[in-house]
C-alpha positions as CSV (number, residue, x, y, z in Angstrom):
1,X,-40.1,-32.0,-39.5
2,X,-37.7,-33.2,-36.4
3,X,-35.6,-31.1,-33.8
4,X,-31.9,-32.1,-32.7
5,X,-31.6,-31.5,-29.3
6,X,-28.2,-31.7,-27.4
7,X,-29.4,-35.0,-25.8
8,X,-29.5,-36.6,-29.4
9,X,-25.8,-35.4,-30.3
10,X,-23.9,-38.0,-28.8
11,X,-26.2,-40.2,-31.3
12,X,-25.3,-38.6,-34.1
13,X,-21.9,-38.0,-33.4
14,X,-20.7,-41.6,-31.1
15,X,-17.2,-41.3,-32.2
16,X,-16.3,-38.1,-29.8
17,X,-16.1,-38.2,-26.2
18,X,-19.5,-37.2,-24.8
19,X,-20.4,-36.8,-20.9
20,X,-24.0,-37.5,-20.7
21,X,-23.8,-38.2,-16.7
22,X,-25.9,-35.6,-14.7
23,X,-23.1,-35.4,-12.0
24,X,-20.0,-34.9,-14.2
25,X,-22.1,-32.4,-16.7
26,X,-23.4,-30.3,-13.5
27,X,-19.7,-30.0,-12.3
28,X,-18.4,-29.0,-15.9
29,X,-21.4,-26.7,-15.6
30,X,-19.7,-24.6,-12.7
31,X,-16.3,-22.8,-12.0
32,X,-15.6,-20.6,-9.0
33,X,-18.3,-18.4,-9.3
34,X,-18.7,-19.9,-5.6
35,X,-16.7,-17.1,-4.4
36,X,-19.7,-15.0,-4.7
37,X,-22.3,-15.1,-2.3
38,X,-24.2,-13.1,-5.2
39,X,-23.7,-15.3,-8.2
40,X,-23.6,-18.7,-6.3
41,X,-27.3,-17.9,-5.8
42,X,-28.0,-16.5,-9.5
43,X,-26.0,-19.2,-11.2
44,X,-27.7,-21.8,-9.2
45,X,-29.2,-25.0,-10.9
46,X,-28.2,-23.6,-14.7
47,X,-26.1,-26.2,-16.2
48,X,-25.4,-27.7,-19.9
49,X,-27.6,-30.7,-21.1
50,X,-24.2,-32.9,-22.5
51,X,-20.5,-32.3,-22.6
52,X,-18.4,-33.5,-24.8
53,X,-14.5,-33.1,-25.1
54,X,-12.7,-32.9,-28.4
55,X,-8.9,-33.9,-29.1
56,X,-8.7,-32.6,-32.3
57,X,-9.7,-29.7,-34.4
58,X,-11.6,-32.1,-36.8
59,X,-14.0,-33.6,-33.8
60,X,-14.2,-29.3,-32.1
61,X,-15.2,-28.6,-36.2
62,X,-18.2,-31.6,-36.2
63,X,-19.7,-30.6,-33.1
64,X,-19.8,-27.1,-33.9
65,X,-21.4,-27.7,-37.2
66,X,-24.1,-29.8,-35.8
67,X,-24.7,-27.8,-33.1
68,X,-25.3,-24.6,-35.5
69,X,-27.7,-26.7,-37.7
70,X,-29.7,-27.5,-34.9
71,X,-29.6,-24.1,-33.0
72,X,-28.0,-25.8,-30.2
73,X,-25.9,-23.3,-27.6
74,X,-22.3,-24.1,-27.0
75,X,-20.1,-22.9,-24.0
76,X,-16.8,-23.4,-24.5
77,X,-14.7,-24.1,-21.4
78,X,-11.2,-24.9,-20.4
79,X,-10.2,-26.0,-16.6
80,X,-13.1,-24.1,-15.3
81,X,-11.0,-21.5,-12.7
82,X,-12.7,-18.7,-13.7
83,X,-15.1,-16.8,-11.3
84,X,-17.7,-15.2,-12.6
85,X,-20.2,-18.3,-13.9
86,X,-17.8,-17.8,-17.4
87,X,-18.1,-21.7,-17.9
88,X,-22.0,-21.8,-16.7
89,X,-24.6,-22.4,-19.4
90,X,-27.4,-20.2,-19.1
91,X,-29.5,-22.1,-21.5
92,X,-28.4,-25.5,-21.2
93,X,-27.2,-26.8,-24.6
94,X,-23.3,-28.3,-25.5
95,X,-20.7,-27.5,-23.1
96,X,-17.4,-27.3,-25.3
97,X,-14.5,-29.0,-23.0
98,X,-11.7,-27.9,-24.4
99,X,-9.4,-29.3,-22.1
100,X,-8.1,-32.4,-24.3
101,X,-7.4,-29.9,-27.5
102,X,-4.0,-29.2,-25.4
103,X,-1.0,-29.7,-27.6
104,X,2.1,-27.7,-27.5
105,X,3.3,-25.8,-30.5
106,X,6.5,-24.5,-31.0
107,X,8.7,-22.0,-29.2
108,X,10.5,-19.4,-31.7
109,X,12.6,-16.5,-30.2
110,X,10.6,-14.9,-27.8
111,X,7.3,-16.2,-29.0
112,X,5.7,-19.6,-28.7
113,X,1.9,-21.2,-30.0
114,X,-0.1,-23.6,-28.4
115,X,-3.7,-25.2,-28.6
116,X,-6.5,-23.3,-26.3
117,X,-6.8,-26.2,-23.9
118,X,-2.8,-26.8,-23.1
119,X,-2.6,-26.2,-19.0
120,X,-0.4,-23.0,-18.5
121,X,1.7,-24.9,-16.2
122,X,2.4,-27.6,-19.5
123,X,3.2,-24.6,-21.6
124,X,6.0,-23.4,-19.1
125,X,7.3,-26.9,-19.0
126,X,7.9,-27.4,-22.9
127,X,8.9,-23.6,-23.0
128,X,11.8,-23.6,-20.4
129,X,14.0,-26.0,-21.4
130,X,14.2,-23.7,-24.7
131,X,15.0,-20.5,-22.5
132,X,12.0,-18.6,-22.4
133,X,8.7,-18.8,-20.1
134,X,5.2,-17.4,-19.9
135,X,5.0,-13.6,-19.5
136,X,2.2,-13.8,-16.8
137,X,0.9,-16.6,-14.6
138,X,-2.3,-16.8,-12.6
139,X,-2.3,-18.2,-9.3
140,X,-4.1,-21.2,-11.0
141,X,-1.4,-21.9,-13.5
142,X,-1.1,-25.6,-12.4
143,X,-4.9,-26.5,-13.9
144,X,-6.0,-22.9,-15.7
145,X,-5.4,-23.1,-19.8
146,X,-4.2,-20.9,-22.1
147,X,-7.4,-20.6,-23.8
148,X,-9.2,-20.2,-20.6
149,X,-7.1,-17.2,-19.4
150,X,-7.3,-15.4,-22.6
151,X,-11.1,-16.0,-22.9
152,X,-12.0,-15.1,-19.1
153,X,-8.7,-14.5,-17.3
154,X,-6.9,-11.0,-16.5
155,X,-2.7,-11.7,-16.1
156,X,-1.0,-12.7,-12.7
157,X,2.3,-12.8,-11.8
158,X,4.4,-11.2,-14.4
159,X,1.9,-8.1,-14.9
160,X,4.6,-6.1,-12.8
161,X,6.5,-6.2,-16.0
162,X,4.6,-7.0,-19.0
163,X,1.1,-5.7,-17.9
164,X,-2.1,-8.1,-18.3
165,X,-2.4,-10.0,-21.3
166,X,-4.8,-7.2,-22.8
167,X,-1.5,-5.0,-23.2
168,X,-0.6,-4.4,-26.9
169,X,2.4,-7.2,-28.1
170,X,1.2,-9.6,-25.4
171,X,-1.1,-11.7,-27.3
172,X,-0.1,-11.9,-30.9
173,X,-2.5,-14.1,-32.6
174,X,-5.5,-16.3,-32.3
175,X,-6.9,-18.9,-34.2
176,X,-10.5,-19.2,-34.3
177,X,-13.4,-21.2,-35.3
178,X,-16.8,-19.6,-36.6
179,X,-20.0,-21.5,-35.6
180,X,-21.7,-22.1,-38.7
181,X,-23.2,-25.3,-40.1
182,X,-19.8,-25.6,-42.3
183,X,-17.5,-23.7,-39.2
184,X,-14.4,-21.7,-41.2
185,X,-11.1,-21.3,-39.4
186,X,-9.6,-17.8,-39.5
187,X,-6.5,-16.4,-38.0
188,X,-6.5,-13.2,-36.1
189,X,-3.8,-10.7,-35.6
190,X,-2.7,-7.9,-33.2
191,X,-5.6,-6.0,-32.0
192,X,-8.1,-7.9,-34.3
193,X,-7.3,-10.9,-32.0
194,X,-7.7,-9.0,-29.0
195,X,-11.7,-9.0,-29.5
196,X,-12.3,-12.1,-28.5
197,X,-10.4,-11.3,-25.7
198,X,-12.0,-11.7,-21.7
199,X,-15.7,-12.0,-23.3
200,X,-16.5,-15.5,-22.1
201,X,-16.2,-17.2,-24.8
202,X,-19.4,-15.4,-26.4
203,X,-17.9,-14.3,-29.8
204,X,-15.7,-17.1,-31.2
205,X,-14.2,-20.8,-30.0
206,X,-10.3,-20.0,-29.7
207,X,-8.1,-22.7,-31.0
208,X,-4.7,-21.7,-30.8
209,X,-2.9,-19.2,-29.0
210,X,0.0,-16.9,-30.1
211,X,1.8,-15.7,-27.0
212,X,5.2,-13.3,-26.2
213,X,7.1,-14.9,-24.0
214,X,10.5,-13.7,-21.5
215,X,13.7,-15.5,-20.7
216,X,13.4,-17.6,-18.0
217,X,14.5,-17.1,-14.8
218,X,15.4,-19.0,-11.7
219,X,12.8,-16.7,-8.9
220,X,13.4,-16.8,-5.6
221,X,10.5,-16.8,-3.6
222,X,10.3,-14.3,-0.2
223,X,7.9,-13.5,2.4
224,X,8.9,-10.1,4.1
225,X,6.5,-9.1,7.2
226,X,6.3,-5.9,9.1
227,X,3.9,-4.7,12.1
228,X,3.1,-1.3,10.6
229,X,0.2,-1.0,7.9
230,X,1.8,2.1,5.9
231,X,5.6,1.2,5.9
232,X,4.5,-2.4,4.5
233,X,2.7,-0.6,1.8
234,X,5.2,1.7,1.3
235,X,7.9,-0.9,0.9
236,X,5.7,-3.2,-1.6
237,X,5.5,0.1,-3.4
238,X,8.4,1.1,-3.6
239,X,10.5,-2.2,-4.2
240,X,7.5,-2.8,-7.3
241,X,8.4,0.5,-8.4
242,X,12.2,-0.3,-8.6
243,X,13.5,-0.5,-12.1
244,X,17.2,-1.9,-11.3
245,X,15.5,-5.3,-9.4
246,X,14.3,-7.5,-11.5
247,X,10.9,-9.4,-10.2
248,X,8.0,-11.2,-11.2
249,X,5.2,-10.9,-8.6
250,X,4.8,-8.3,-5.1
251,X,1.7,-8.8,-3.2
252,X,0.8,-6.7,-0.2
253,X,-1.5,-8.6,2.5
254,X,-2.4,-6.6,5.3
255,X,-3.6,-8.5,8.7
256,X,-5.4,-10.3,9.6
257,X,-4.9,-11.9,5.8
258,X,-1.9,-13.6,6.8
259,X,-3.7,-15.1,9.2
260,X,-5.6,-17.2,7.0
261,X,-2.9,-19.0,5.5
262,X,-2.5,-21.6,8.3
263,X,0.1,-23.9,6.3
264,X,2.8,-20.4,6.4
265,X,1.7,-19.9,9.9
266,X,5.5,-20.3,11.1
267,X,6.7,-17.7,8.5
268,X,3.9,-15.2,9.7
269,X,4.1,-13.9,13.4
270,X,0.3,-13.1,14.3
271,X,-1.0,-9.5,13.6
272,X,1.8,-8.7,10.4
273,X,1.3,-7.6,7.0
274,X,3.2,-9.6,4.5
275,X,4.2,-8.8,1.3
276,X,5.0,-12.4,-1.1
277,X,7.7,-11.8,-3.8
278,X,9.3,-13.5,-6.6
279,X,12.7,-11.6,-6.9
280,X,15.9,-12.8,-9.7
281,X,18.8,-13.9,-7.3
282,X,20.6,-11.3,-8.6
283,X,18.3,-8.5,-7.1
284,X,17.7,-10.4,-3.7
285,X,20.4,-8.0,-1.9
286,X,18.6,-4.9,-3.2
287,X,15.3,-6.2,-2.1
288,X,17.0,-7.3,1.7
289,X,18.7,-3.8,1.7
290,X,15.3,-1.9,1.2
291,X,13.2,-4.1,3.1
292,X,15.5,-3.5,6.3
293,X,15.4,-0.1,5.3
294,X,11.5,-0.1,6.0
295,X,11.8,-2.5,9.0
296,X,10.8,-5.5,7.3
297,X,11.9,-9.1,8.2
298,X,12.0,-11.3,5.4
299,X,10.5,-14.3,7.3
300,X,10.9,-17.1,4.2
301,X,13.3,-17.8,1.4
302,X,13.0,-21.0,-0.9
303,X,15.0,-21.1,-4.1
304,X,13.6,-21.9,-7.4
305,X,15.1,-25.8,-7.4
306,X,13.6,-25.8,-3.5
307,X,10.5,-24.7,-4.9
308,X,10.5,-27.0,-7.8
309,X,11.4,-30.4,-5.9
310,X,9.1,-29.2,-3.0
311,X,6.0,-28.3,-5.6
312,X,5.1,-25.6,-3.0
313,X,5.0,-22.3,-4.6
314,X,4.5,-18.6,-3.0
315,X,2.1,-17.9,-6.2
316,X,-0.4,-20.3,-5.0
317,X,-1.2,-17.6,-2.0
318,X,-1.4,-14.7,-4.4
319,X,-4.0,-13.1,-6.9
320,X,-7.3,-15.3,-6.1
321,X,-5.7,-17.8,-4.3
322,X,-5.5,-15.8,-1.7
323,X,-9.6,-15.5,-1.6
324,X,-9.7,-19.2,-1.8
325,X,-7.4,-20.0,1.0
326,X,-9.4,-17.3,3.4
327,X,-12.3,-19.0,2.5
328,X,-11.8,-22.6,3.7
329,X,-10.9,-21.0,6.9
330,X,-13.9,-18.5,7.0
331,X,-16.5,-19.6,4.7
332,X,-18.5,-16.1,5.1
333,X,-16.3,-14.5,3.1
334,X,-15.9,-12.8,-0.4
335,X,-14.4,-10.2,-2.3
336,X,-14.2,-7.2,-5.0
337,X,-11.7,-6.6,-7.5
338,X,-10.5,-2.9,-7.7
339,X,-8.0,-0.7,-10.2
340,X,-6.4,2.3,-8.4
341,X,-5.3,5.6,-9.7
342,X,-1.6,5.5,-10.8
343,X,-0.5,8.8,-9.6
344,X,-2.7,8.5,-5.9
345,X,-2.7,4.6,-5.9
346,X,-0.9,4.9,-2.2
347,X,-3.0,7.8,-1.1
348,X,-6.5,5.7,-2.2
349,X,-5.7,2.5,-0.5
350,X,-4.8,4.5,2.9
351,X,-8.1,6.3,2.8
352,X,-9.7,3.4,2.3
353,X,-8.4,1.2,4.8
354,X,-9.2,3.9,7.3
355,X,-12.6,4.1,6.2
356,X,-13.4,0.5,5.9
357,X,-10.4,-1.5,7.9
358,X,-11.6,-4.8,9.8
359,X,-14.8,-5.1,7.6
360,X,-12.3,-4.9,4.2
361,X,-9.0,-6.6,4.1
362,X,-6.3,-5.2,1.8
363,X,-5.1,-7.5,-0.8
364,X,-2.9,-5.9,-3.7
365,X,-0.9,-7.2,-6.5
366,X,1.0,-4.4,-7.6
367,X,1.8,-4.7,-12.0
368,X,1.9,-2.2,-15.3
369,X,-1.4,-0.9,-16.7
370,X,-1.9,-2.1,-19.8
371,X,-0.5,1.5,-20.9
372,X,2.7,1.0,-18.7
373,X,1.7,2.8,-15.8
374,X,2.9,1.7,-12.5
375,X,0.3,0.7,-10.3
376,X,-2.0,-1.8,-7.9
377,X,-5.0,-3.9,-8.3
378,X,-6.8,-4.9,-5.2
379,X,-8.7,-8.1,-4.7
380,X,-10.0,-7.1,-1.4
381,X,-11.7,-10.2,0.8
382,X,-15.0,-8.4,2.8
383,X,-16.5,-9.8,5.9
384,X,-19.9,-10.3,3.6
385,X,-22.9,-9.8,5.7
386,X,-25.8,-8.3,2.8
387,X,-25.9,-7.8,-0.9
388,X,-26.8,-4.2,-0.2
389,X,-23.8,-3.4,2.1
390,X,-21.3,-5.6,-0.4
391,X,-22.7,-3.0,-3.3
392,X,-22.4,0.3,-0.6
393,X,-18.6,-0.9,-0.3
394,X,-17.9,-1.5,-4.3
395,X,-19.8,2.4,-4.4
396,X,-17.4,3.8,-1.5
397,X,-14.2,2.0,-3.1
398,X,-15.8,4.0,-6.9
399,X,-16.8,7.5,-4.6
400,X,-12.8,7.3,-3.8
401,X,-11.7,7.2,-7.3
402,X,-11.1,3.5,-7.7
403,X,-12.1,1.4,-10.6
404,X,-14.7,-1.5,-9.4
405,X,-14.3,-4.3,-11.8
406,X,-17.8,-6.0,-10.1
407,X,-17.1,-10.1,-9.6
408,X,-20.1,-10.4,-8.8
409,X,-21.9,-10.2,-11.8
410,X,-22.0,-12.4,-14.9
411,X,-22.7,-10.6,-17.7
412,X,-19.4,-9.4,-19.8
413,X,-20.2,-5.6,-19.6
414,X,-21.3,-5.1,-16.1
415,X,-17.8,-7.0,-14.6
416,X,-15.9,-4.3,-16.8
417,X,-17.7,-1.2,-15.7
418,X,-17.9,0.2,-19.0
419,X,-19.2,0.5,-22.4
420,X,-18.5,-2.4,-24.6
421,X,-16.2,-1.6,-28.3
422,X,-18.8,-2.2,-30.6
423,X,-16.3,-4.0,-32.5
424,X,-16.3,-6.9,-30.1
425,X,-20.4,-7.3,-31.1
426,X,-19.0,-7.1,-34.9
427,X,-17.3,-9.7,-34.4
428,X,-19.8,-11.9,-32.9
429,X,-21.7,-11.2,-36.3
430,X,-18.7,-12.7,-38.1
431,X,-18.3,-15.6,-35.8
432,X,-21.1,-16.7,-34.1
433,X,-24.1,-14.8,-36.6
434,X,-26.7,-17.5,-35.1
435,X,-25.9,-15.9,-31.6
436,X,-25.4,-19.7,-29.7
437,X,-22.2,-19.3,-28.2
438,X,-22.7,-19.0,-24.2
439,X,-25.6,-16.9,-24.8
440,X,-27.0,-14.7,-21.8
441,X,-23.7,-13.0,-21.6
442,X,-23.3,-10.7,-23.9
443,X,-26.0,-7.7,-23.4
444,X,-24.9,-5.6,-26.0
445,X,-25.7,-9.1,-28.6
446,X,-29.2,-8.6,-27.6
447,X,-29.2,-4.8,-28.0
448,X,-27.7,-4.9,-31.4
449,X,-30.1,-7.9,-32.3
450,X,-33.0,-5.4,-31.1
451,X,-34.0,-8.9,-28.8
452,X,-34.7,-8.8,-25.2
453,X,-33.2,-9.6,-22.2
454,X,-30.2,-10.5,-20.5
455,X,-31.5,-13.5,-20.2
456,X,-33.0,-14.7,-23.4
457,X,-36.4,-16.9,-23.0
458,X,-36.6,-20.1,-21.7
459,X,-35.3,-22.8,-24.2
460,X,-38.3,-24.9,-25.2
461,X,-37.6,-28.9,-25.4
462,X,-38.5,-30.3,-28.4
């Protein structure tokens, strides 16, 4: 008997866009996990054997069928803008790059549909002339794909109005493919579709998404600066919660984080605390009145038209782009992800700033939880010393009642810091009965199958 290996698939399916060059395959085996010194070490050397970039559903089906027949692992990726090694294969195999499967479908009323590989910026470019835009945009929206955001992302700007992707009503349907010798196409709707969300592509191949949209607004971008931490925080919280002032983004950046934004230096006085905003034009006067009341200075303002002409947006200084800009200046930094308690959020933030200020730099994104409560989520910068100290800092946050979504792990359950819904594993049995999708990333699968380790045994080469 002969065993087909991943390296032989290009010969079996010569009509597809295969990538075998080791350097290119290596790049496609990575994402932004290097934000974490822990993941950078643990994922070093992990890579696929070969990559393929299908452009049609039939081409995807050919690859999946061949891999299922030969029991070759598949790691699905979009543009690789994730931060937890979601796109890094632990056991080699085929990297299924869906960035070429990027067709825009339609907009009907407040709903849109597109193929998983479409870039979020391209989706918005198609939807806006029809009077609609995406409800949420991560800071990576220029390159991130719709399927990638669904498979490994959270939300972004706009979550202050609509909550994260996981909030009911944001993602309406998913069209997905099973990993079998004869792949099936199945449409999932509502809560069932969300069983594929934020599972790093471990339990189904998402082909298309149907998402709720929101009416287009010509957002004005502003920075408000403050000299006092508590006052800046109170303004950000008060403006974010103000129901009559329409906004898409409220980002709080404590000193010294603004100092890392060298291209905005003229708008950010030394030692300042900054609040970055996307505000509707009809709400700008109300925002300015509130900023003045709290002693803030509007140091930067651009209309939507000016942003479009300059191709520079404050969105790319918020969410995890904040970490990226800081790392360009100081490569010793890393970050954590935290979720505060809605009722006590400001008390928690101020207590942690007092306890860890200097070592931990406060970066908050204001949002609605998936249940609808107004809250803030943290992407704090850390002056990294040791992994032990990093874990101590995360425990200090937990001791203050703050949830940590650990960005220094690559297992789905570890990042979520809770028990996985058993229905997620049931969905994997339905869509990936052989366990070929991104193996090693879903611990509950191995427990359910009575298999060992999170890291399954090394593959044997034929």
